[in-house]
C-alpha positions in Angstrom: 0.0 0.0 0.0 1.5 3.3 -1.0 0.9 6.9 0.2 -1.8 7.6 -2.4 -3.9 4.6 -1.3 -3.5 5.6 2.3 -4.6 9.2 1.6 -7.6 7.9 -0.4 -8.6 5.6 2.5 -8.3 8.5 5.0 -10.4 10.7 2.7 -13.0 7.9 2.4 -13.0 7.5 6.2 -13.6 11.3 6.7 -16.4 11.2 4.1 -17.9 8.2 5.8 -17.9 10.0 9.1 -19.7 13.0 7.6 -22.2 10.7 5.8 -23.0 8.9 9.1 -23.0 12.1 11.2 -24.9 14.4 8.9 -28.5 13.0 9.3 -28.2 12.9 13.1 -26.9 16.4 13.2 -29.7 17.6 10.9 -32.3 16.1 13.1 -30.7 17.9 16.1 -30.6 21.1 14.2 -34.2 20.9 13.0 -35.6 20.0 16.5 -33.4 22.8 18.1 -34.7 25.4 15.7 -38.3 24.3 16.1 -38.0 24.5 19.9 -36.3 27.8 19.7 -39.1 29.1 17.5 -41.7 27.9 20.0 -39.8 29.5 22.9 -39.6 32.8 21.0 -43.3 32.7 20.2 -44.4 31.8 23.7 -41.7 33.7 25.6 -40.9 30.6 27.6 -37.1 30.8 28.4 -36.5 27.5 30.1 -33.0 26.2 29.4 -33.8 22.5 29.9 -36.7 22.7 27.5 -34.2 22.6 24.6 -32.1 19.7 25.7 -34.6 16.9 26.5 -36.5 16.9 23.2 -33.3 17.3 21.2 -31.6 14.3 22.9 -34.7 12.2 22.5 -34.9 13.1 18.8 -31.3 12.3 18.3 -31.5 8.9 20.0 -34.6 8.1 17.9 -32.8 9.0 14.7 -29.8 7.0 15.6 -32.0 4.0 16.5 -33.9 4.3 13.1 -30.9 4.9 11.0 -28.6 2.4 12.7 -29.1 -0.4 10.1 -28.1 2.0 7.3 -25.1 3.1 9.2 -24.0 -0.5 9.8 -24.4 -1.3 6.1 -22.2 1.6 5.1 -19.6 0.8 7.7 -19.5 -2.9 6.7 -19.0 -1.9 3.0 -16.1 0.4 4.0 -14.6 -2.3 6.2 -14.7 -4.9 3.4 -13.0 -2.4 1.1 -10.2 -1.9 3.7 -9.9 -5.6 4.3 -9.6 -6.3 0.6 -6.9 -3.6 0.2 -5.0 -5.1 3.1 -5.2 -8.6 1.7 -4.3 -7.3 -1.7 -7.3 -8.4 -3.7 -8.1 -5.1 -5.3 
């Protein structure tokens, strides 16, 4: 394995991290903005009101998207194992 392949694998790993993290972060962003809007409209300024629904939404999104995350990670791991063995 040369330097080019190593850099390509590192780039793929960073992209995989972004692909896996982006949906969960988007759910957190959307829930956070929705709650902030509700707080601004109702003038309820409770700090803990933001965290509990956001954490619950993030856990639910991780639970729902976990099979897709595992599939993507397995594919990446097989590519790495094939490169280590020297098949491709």
